[in-house]
C-alpha positions as CSV (number, residue, x, y, z in Angstrom):
1,M,30.0,9.7,8.1
2,E,28.9,9.9,4.4
3,E,30.0,6.3,3.9
4,R,27.9,5.1,6.8
5,I,24.9,6.9,5.5
6,R,25.4,5.6,2.0
7,D,26.0,2.0,3.2
8,G,22.9,2.1,5.4
9,Y,20.9,3.4,2.5
10,L,22.3,0.7,0.2
11,D,21.4,-1.9,2.8
12,R,17.8,-0.7,3.1
13,L,17.5,-0.6,-0.7
14,R,18.7,-4.2,-0.9
15,K,16.2,-5.3,1.7
16,V,13.4,-3.5,-0.2
17,G,14.5,-5.2,-3.4
18,A,14.7,-8.6,-1.7
19,A,11.2,-8.2,-0.4
20,G,10.0,-8.3,-4.1
21,R,8.7,-4.8,-4.2
22,C,8.7,-3.1,-7.6
23,V,9.9,0.2,-6.4
24,F,12.8,0.2,-8.8
25,A,10.8,-0.3,-12.0
26,A,12.0,1.7,-15.0
27,R,9.7,4.3,-16.3
28,K,7.8,3.4,-19.5
29,G,10.0,3.6,-22.5
30,V,13.5,4.0,-21.0
31,V,15.0,0.7,-22.2
32,K,13.6,1.2,-25.7
33,L,14.8,4.8,-25.9
34,L,18.3,3.8,-24.8
35,K,18.5,1.2,-27.5
36,E,17.2,3.5,-30.2
37,L,19.6,6.3,-29.1
38,E,22.5,3.9,-29.4
39,A,21.5,3.4,-33.0
40,L,21.7,7.2,-33.8
41,N,24.8,8.2,-35.7
42,G,27.1,10.1,-33.4
43,A,24.9,9.8,-30.3
44,K,26.8,9.3,-27.1
45,I,25.0,8.3,-23.9
46,A,26.3,8.8,-20.4
47,I,24.6,8.5,-17.0
48,A,24.8,11.4,-14.6
49,T,23.0,11.1,-11.3
50,G,23.0,12.7,-7.9
51,D,22.8,9.3,-6.3
52,W,25.8,7.4,-5.1
53,Y,27.4,4.9,-7.5
54,P,26.5,1.8,-5.5
55,T,22.9,2.8,-4.9
56,A,22.4,4.0,-8.5
57,S,23.8,0.8,-9.9
58,L,21.5,-1.3,-7.6
59,K,18.4,0.6,-8.7
60,L,19.3,0.6,-12.4
61,A,20.0,-3.2,-12.4
62,A,16.8,-3.9,-10.4
63,A,14.9,-1.9,-13.0
64,G,16.4,-4.1,-15.8
65,I,18.5,-1.3,-17.3
66,D,22.0,-2.4,-18.3
67,V,24.3,0.6,-18.1
68,S,27.5,-1.4,-18.2
69,G,28.3,0.1,-21.6
70,Y,27.7,3.7,-20.6
71,P,30.1,6.1,-18.9
72,I,28.6,7.1,-15.5
73,A,29.2,9.9,-13.1
74,T,27.6,10.1,-9.6
75,S,27.7,11.9,-6.3
76,S,30.4,9.4,-5.5
77,D,32.5,11.4,-7.9
78,H,31.4,14.9,-6.9
79,R,28.7,16.6,-4.8
80,S,27.8,19.3,-7.3
81,R,25.1,18.3,-9.9
82,A,26.9,20.6,-12.5
83,E,30.2,18.9,-11.9
84,I,28.6,15.4,-12.1
85,I,27.1,16.4,-15.5
86,K,30.4,17.8,-16.7
87,L,32.2,14.6,-15.7
88,A,29.7,12.4,-17.4
89,A,30.2,14.3,-20.7
90,Q,33.9,14.1,-20.3
91,R,33.8,10.4,-19.7
92,A,31.7,10.0,-22.8
93,G,34.2,11.9,-24.8
94,Q,31.6,14.6,-25.6
95,P,32.3,18.3,-25.5
96,L,30.2,19.9,-22.8
97,N,28.7,22.4,-25.3
98,E,27.3,19.5,-27.3
99,A,25.8,17.7,-24.3
100,V,22.0,17.5,-23.6
101,Y,20.9,16.6,-20.1
102,V,17.6,14.8,-19.3
103,G,16.3,15.7,-15.8
104,D,13.2,16.0,-13.7
105,A,14.0,18.5,-11.0
106,L,14.8,22.2,-10.5
107,W,18.4,21.4,-9.5
108,D,18.8,19.8,-12.9
109,L,17.6,23.0,-14.6
110,N,19.9,25.1,-12.5
111,A,22.9,22.9,-13.2
112,C,22.2,23.0,-16.9
113,K,21.8,26.8,-16.8
114,A,25.1,27.1,-14.9
115,L,26.8,24.9,-17.5
116,G,25.2,26.6,-20.5
117,I,23.7,23.3,-21.8
118,Q,20.3,22.2,-22.9
119,L,17.9,20.4,-20.6
120,I,15.1,18.1,-21.7
121,A,12.7,18.3,-18.7
122,T,11.0,15.0,-17.9
123,G,8.4,13.4,-15.8
124,P,5.5,14.8,-13.8
125,K,7.4,18.1,-13.1
126,S,7.9,18.9,-16.7
127,R,5.3,21.7,-16.7
128,F,6.9,23.3,-13.7
129,L,10.3,23.1,-15.2
130,A,9.1,24.6,-18.5
131,E,7.6,27.5,-16.5
132,A,10.9,27.8,-14.7
133,G,12.8,28.1,-18.0
134,A,13.4,24.7,-19.5
135,E,13.0,25.1,-23.3
136,H,12.3,21.5,-23.9
137,A,9.9,19.2,-22.0
138,L,8.7,15.6,-22.6
139,E,6.7,13.7,-20.0
140,E,6.5,10.5,-22.0
141,L,9.7,8.7,-23.1
142,E,8.6,8.1,-26.7
143,P,11.7,7.7,-28.9
144,G,10.3,9.6,-31.9
145,A,9.3,12.7,-29.8
146,F,12.6,12.5,-28.0
147,V,14.6,12.5,-31.3
148,D,12.5,15.4,-32.5
149,V,13.6,17.4,-29.5
150,L,17.2,16.5,-30.2
151,A,16.8,17.5,-33.8
152,S,15.4,20.8,-32.8
153,I,18.4,21.4,-30.5
154,F,21.0,20.3,-33.0
155,G,19.3,21.2,-36.2
156,T,19.3,17.6,-37.6
157,N,16.7,15.6,-39.3
158,Q,17.5,12.1,-38.0
159,R,14.3,10.2,-37.3
160,L,13.6,6.9,-35.6
161,G,10.2,6.4,-37.2
162,P,6.8,8.0,-36.8
163,S,6.4,10.5,-34.0
164,P,4.0,13.2,-32.9
165,A,4.6,16.8,-33.6
166,P,8.0,18.2,-32.3
167,A,8.1,18.4,-28.5
168,T,10.0,21.7,-28.3
169,I,8.4,24.1,-25.9
170,P,9.3,27.8,-26.1
171,A,10.5,29.2,-22.8
172,G,7.7,30.8,-20.8
173,Q,4.9,29.0,-22.5
174,A,2.9,26.2,-20.9
175,P,3.6,22.9,-22.6
176,R,1.1,20.5,-23.9
177,L,2.4,17.2,-22.6
178,P,1.3,13.6,-23.1
179,S,0.2,11.8,-19.9
180,A,3.0,9.3,-19.1
181,R,6.1,9.4,-17.0
182,L,9.8,9.6,-17.9
183,A,12.9,8.3,-16.3
184,D,14.8,10.3,-13.8
185,N,18.0,9.9,-12.0
186,R,16.5,7.7,-9.4
187,R,14.6,5.3,-11.7
188,G,16.1,5.2,-15.1
189,L,17.8,7.6,-17.4
190,Q,20.0,10.6,-17.4
191,A,21.3,11.0,-20.9
């Protein structure tokens, strides 16, 4: 049954893509951020998504995001978001306690809490996620600000160049966020 649903969904996505609609466009900054994260000493990137592997691959390719060099874990591997994240870290050769997840929904926050790992909340729901307990939130995928958040998590000073003030948001405080959008598991990045 699940295969029929997945295959029907994939077929519909292909038709939408073939019609030339830009529904799979990457959010601003995703490609640049991935390239700059690759340059960081010791940084490992993995993709973790609640989408199925075939549909996630189609969307990412259509958005111009080459993920062929990244380990990936999807709902094709496991139904639980927490287990998907755990598997992505494992495939990246990264201890789970050193992983940071980028997500845009409450289930991402809940999975990170269950795993005891940091979440960088993203996208238009960043304020809501910060109010729900996410300690870090960025709405815009600006590499300098993103690395500042990573530095605040890991206590490092590695920089990619000029950036605004650190984007760390203490739990329970309303964040001050730039007005742009970040990637999510449907249209770009889960690092």
